[in-house]
C-alpha positions as CSV (number, residue, x, y, z in Angstrom):
1,X,110.1,147.6,144.1
2,X,111.5,144.0,143.8
3,X,110.9,141.0,146.0
4,X,113.8,138.9,146.4
5,X,113.7,135.1,147.8
6,X,116.6,133.8,149.7
7,X,117.0,129.9,150.0
8,X,118.8,128.6,152.9
9,X,122.3,127.4,152.5
10,X,122.8,123.7,152.5
11,X,125.9,121.5,151.5
12,X,123.9,120.0,148.5
13,X,122.3,123.3,147.5
14,X,124.2,126.4,147.8
15,X,122.0,129.7,148.5
16,X,120.5,131.2,145.5
17,X,118.5,134.5,145.2
18,X,115.3,134.4,142.9
19,X,114.2,137.8,141.9
20,X,110.5,138.5,140.9
21,X,109.6,141.9,139.6
22,X,106.6,143.6,141.0
23,X,104.3,146.4,139.6
24,X,104.7,150.1,139.8
25,X,102.3,151.7,142.2
26,X,99.3,153.5,140.7
27,X,98.5,157.2,140.7
28,X,96.3,156.5,143.6
29,X,99.4,155.2,145.9
30,X,97.7,151.8,145.7
31,X,99.5,148.9,143.9
32,X,98.2,148.0,140.5
33,X,97.3,144.6,141.5
34,X,94.7,146.0,144.2
35,X,92.9,148.3,142.0
36,X,89.2,147.7,141.7
37,X,89.6,146.6,138.0
38,X,92.2,144.1,138.7
39,X,90.4,142.4,141.4
40,X,88.0,140.9,139.0
41,X,90.7,139.3,137.2
42,X,92.1,135.8,138.0
43,X,95.4,136.3,140.3
44,X,98.8,134.9,139.1
45,X,99.3,131.6,140.3
46,X,102.8,130.2,141.8
47,X,103.2,126.7,142.8
48,X,104.9,126.5,146.6
49,X,107.4,124.1,145.1
50,X,108.8,126.7,142.8
51,X,109.5,129.2,145.9
52,X,110.6,126.5,148.3
53,X,112.3,123.6,146.2
54,X,113.2,120.9,148.5
55,X,114.2,123.4,151.3
56,X,111.7,123.8,154.4
57,X,111.8,127.5,154.2
58,X,112.6,130.6,152.3
59,X,113.5,134.2,153.2
60,X,111.3,136.7,151.5
61,X,112.7,140.3,151.2
62,X,110.0,143.0,151.1
63,X,111.1,146.4,151.1
64,X,113.4,146.8,154.3
65,X,111.8,143.8,156.0
66,X,112.4,140.0,155.7
67,X,109.8,137.4,156.2
68,X,110.4,133.6,156.5
69,X,107.9,131.3,154.6
70,X,107.8,127.9,155.8
71,X,105.8,124.7,155.2
72,X,104.8,122.6,158.4
73,X,104.7,118.8,158.7
74,X,101.1,119.2,157.9
75,X,101.7,120.9,154.6
76,X,100.7,124.2,156.0
77,X,102.4,127.5,155.1
78,X,103.3,130.0,157.7
79,X,104.7,133.4,157.1
80,X,106.5,135.0,159.7
81,X,108.3,138.5,160.3
């Protein structure tokens, strides 16, 4: 499965798509990053600025669904479907 991130179009920043590879589900049908042995490991860290850039929101595609990740004026993140 691949998660695609879409940045909104703007006259100064044409829309671009970032593709992030994800892991293959384990035999137990649980994603590898949720396996008990992986829970004790330090998770990968992604700076929100690398996702949002100068844009107020990005669209995140996960399977057949699209979500909007946006930052509020108070620097809070909101993920909506």
